[in-house]
N, C-alpha and C positions, 0 to 999 in steps of 0.2 A: 281209761281214759275219758275225760271228763267234755259232755257237747259243750261247744262254746254258743252256738245259737239259740242263745235264751229267748230272744223274740220270737223265734220262729212260730208261725201260723199252723195249728193243728186243723183247727176246723174253722167255722166263719165267725165262732164265737168266743174260741177258746185257744190262747198261745200257752207255748211252753214255759214261759216266765210264770203264770198263775199255777202250775203245779210244783213252782222253786220256792215261793213264797213262804218265809216261816219266822215268824217270830224269835221263836228260840233261838233258828240261827243266826238271825240277826243282832241279837242280844250278844251271845256268844263267839260271834265273828266266827262261825263252820259255816264250809260251802257245802250248798245244799241245791246246787247244781244236779241235774237229772243225768246220770254217767249213761255212755250210749246204749249199753247193755239193757238200759231200761227205756230206751227212746219207743221202742216200738210198743211196750205195756202202755206207758202214756197217753201216745197215740191213739191206742183202742179204748182206751177209757176216755180222752175226747170226745171220741166219737159217739159213744153210748150216752155221754153227757150231751152232746148235741143234740142227740134225738129228745131226750130231757126236755132240754131248752126247749124245743120246736114244740111239744107237746105244751109245756106248760106257759109257753110264751111272754115269759120276763126273764129277765136279768137271773143270773146263778151264779154265787160269789163261792170259789172255793176258800175255806179257810185253812185248810190244809191238804196238799196232795203227795207227791214224792216225798218222803224222808230219809234222808241218809241216816245209816246205825247212829251215827252219834244225838243228831236230834230225835230219831224213834225212841232213842232211852232217856233222854232229859223230860220227853213228853210221856215217860212211862208207858211206851206203847207196847204193844205185845209181842214176844221175843221173834215170830214169824210175820210181823204185820205186813199186810198185803200194800201198804205204803211205801215199803223199801224195795218192792217190788215196781213200785208205779203202776199200781193194778186199783186202787183205792185212794178216794177225795172223801174231804169232810164238808158238806155244804151248808153256807148260808144265804139269807135273802136279804134285801133291803124292802121290810114293807111297805113304805112310802113310793117304790118303784114297783109293785105286783099287783097293782088294781085291789088292796085289800084283801089280798088272797096271804095265807097263812103256810108255816113253812110245814105245817102237820098236814096240809093242802098238798105241797110237793109229797110227801113223803106218801101220801097216798095214793097219788098218780103214779110215781116209781113202783109202788108194790103192785098197783093192778094192770099197769101197762108197759115194764118191763123186763126182762129175765135176767136178774143179777144175781151173784152172787153171795155175796152179806149185804143187808139194809137194818141199820141202826139207829132208832130215836133215842139221840144223846141228851141228856138233862143232867144240870148240877144243881146242887141247893142256891146255889148262887144264881139261879135264874137262867143263867148260859144254856144253850140249844144248839143243836147242829145235827145234821144226816150225814151218817158214814155210808157211803154207798160202794162197793168195788163190783168188777166183772175180771171175768179170768176167758181167757181165749184157747187153753190147751186141755179144757176138761169142759163137763159139765157146769153149768152154774148151778150153784147148790139151794137158790132161792130163802135162804136163811134167814129170817126176820128176827132181831131182838131188839130189846129194850135196855138202858144202862144209866142208871140215876146217880152212881156215884162215882162212873170212872173206874170199876173197880169186877162189881157183878153185873152180870147178861144172863137176862132171861128170855123164854121165848116172847113174842110178840104176836099175838093172833088178830088181824084184823077181820 
C-alpha cells in the first residue's frame, strides 16, 4: 500500500515529498511515492539529515531520496541500494545560499560529526557532484567512506 500523505512534515526542515522527487520517475511516469513499509526508515533518515542541517546551518537539497525498484534500475543504482529502503539520500547545495561554503565542506562535516552507514563523494566527468549518505537503525552503522568518479568504480576515501 502506498503512502498518500506526500506532504507529511518529517522534521522542521524536511517533508516526505522531498524524498520522493525523481526526474527519472517524472520523465517515465513512474509512481515513486514512499510505500508505508519504508516510512519509518525515511523518517529516521530525515531526522539524521535534520541534525546535519542544524550543524551545517544552511539549506540542503535532496536530489535523490527514496527510489522504487524501477527508478533505481533506470538510474543504474545498486541492486540492493539503500535508496530502495528509504535509508539513503543524495545531497546537493545551492552555493549562493550557503555563505560561500562548498559541498566538500558539508561532506567533511558529515564525516567528522555524524555516525553514518555510507558516505560517498560522487563526481562525474561532466562536473556534476553530490554526496550520498545513508543511515541504518537495525544494526551498527559501518562508517564506510568512499568516492566514485565514474558511476561504477567505488574506492575507499580517507580524510
